[in-house]
DRENKENU-33405 format. One line per 5 residues: for each residue z, x, y of C-alpha. Coordinates in steps of 0.1 Angstrom, whole numbers, padded with zeros to 4 digits. Layout:
Z X Y  ...
// end
This chain:
-0077 0320 -0340  -0068 0337 -0307  -0092 0366 -0315  -0121 0341 -0320  -0113 0324 -0287
-0112 0357 -0269  -0145 0368 -0285  -0161 0336 -0273  -0148 0341 -0238  -0159 0378 -0238
-0194 0373 -0254  -0205 0337 -0255  -0199 0327 -0219  -0218 0357 -0204  -0246 0351 -0230
-0249 0314 -0220  -0248 0323 -0183  -0276 0348 -0188  -0296 0323 -0208  -0292 0296 -0181
-0303 0321 -0155  -0334 0330 -0175  -0343 0294 -0180  -0338 0286 -0143  -0360 0315 -0133
-0388 0313 -0159  -0389 0280 -0178  -0412 0252 -0168  -0397 0218 -0163  -0403 0197 -0194
-0425 0173 -0174  -0450 0202 -0168  -0458 0204 -0206  -0493 0194 -0216  -0481 0164 -0235
-0472 0147 -0202  -0501 0131 -0185  -0509 0101 -0163  -0501 0077 -0191  -0467 0093 -0198
-0456 0115 -0227  -0479 0118 -0257  -0488 0140 -0286  -0524 0153 -0290  -0537 0141 -0314
-0516 0109 -0312  -0512 0106 -0350  -0495 0126 -0377  -0522 0154 -0373  -0503 0167 -0342
-0479 0186 -0366  -0507 0210 -0375  -0507 0222 -0339  -0472 0235 -0341  -0465 0265 -0363
-0437 0259 -0388  -0437 0221 -0381  -0450 0206 -0414  -0484 0222 -0413
// end
């Protein structure tokens, strides 16, 4: 168990710090996504057909 904890400290923490740095630098805030407009969040189209827009999401 100690080896697993040490591996997490050595690998996972730096990985997560790097991931956080990348998202801080490059990712858009979720409010900037196209689905947010003047009427609030929404999916286009607003019915079940929206799933065909997203690869691997039911369509």
